[in-house]
C-alpha positions as CSV (number, residue, x, y, z in Angstrom):
1,X,0.0,0.0,0.0
2,X,2.9,2.4,0.7
3,X,4.0,2.1,-3.0
4,X,0.7,3.3,-4.3
5,X,1.5,7.0,-3.9
6,X,4.9,6.9,-5.8
7,X,3.4,4.7,-8.5
8,X,0.5,7.1,-8.9
9,X,2.9,10.1,-9.2
10,X,5.0,8.1,-11.8
11,X,2.0,7.5,-14.0
12,X,0.8,11.1,-13.7
13,X,4.3,12.2,-14.8
14,X,4.2,9.8,-17.8
15,X,0.7,11.1,-18.7
16,X,1.8,14.7,-18.6
17,X,4.9,14.0,-20.7
18,X,2.7,12.2,-23.3
19,X,0.3,15.1,-23.4
20,X,3.2,17.6,-23.9
21,X,4.5,15.4,-26.8
22,X,1.0,15.4,-28.4
23,X,0.7,19.2,-28.1
24,X,4.1,19.7,-29.5
25,X,3.3,17.5,-32.5
26,X,0.0,19.3,-33.1
27,X,1.8,22.7,-33.0
28,X,4.5,21.4,-35.3
29,X,2.0,20.0,-37.8
30,X,0.1,23.3,-37.7
31,X,3.2,25.4,-38.1
32,X,4.7,23.7,-41.1
33,X,2.1,24.8,-43.7
34,X,2.2,28.3,-42.3
35,X,6.0,28.4,-42.5
36,X,5.9,27.1,-46.1
37,X,3.3,29.7,-47.1
38,X,5.4,32.5,-45.5
39,X,8.5,31.3,-47.3
40,X,6.7,31.1,-50.6
41,X,5.3,34.6,-50.1
42,X,8.7,36.0,-49.3
43,X,10.2,34.5,-52.4
44,X,7.4,35.3,-54.8
45,X,5.9,38.6,-53.6
46,X,6.9,41.7,-55.4
47,X,6.2,44.9,-53.4
48,X,6.5,47.1,-56.5
49,X,3.3,45.7,-57.8
50,X,1.3,46.9,-54.9
51,X,-0.1,50.4,-55.4
52,X,-2.5,52.6,-53.5
53,X,-2.9,53.4,-49.8
54,X,-3.9,51.5,-46.7
55,X,-5.2,53.4,-43.7
56,X,-4.0,56.7,-45.2
57,X,-0.4,55.4,-45.7
58,X,1.0,55.1,-49.2
59,X,1.9,51.5,-50.1
60,X,4.3,52.7,-52.9
61,X,7.6,50.9,-52.8
62,X,10.7,53.0,-52.9
63,X,14.2,51.6,-53.3
64,X,16.2,54.4,-51.7
């Protein structure tokens, strides 16, 4: 009976570690497409093609 407490704590620790692994995997799987889209946009987006204004600020690209 005296080993019930330490065994319970051990299984709680294992459960928490397993849940942290699952959360980490879910975040990683969610982040990979977002990173891929961000990389694609950085490589393909041309700021010179955007004209006009947003919130009263000119979106014109200047290279100086």
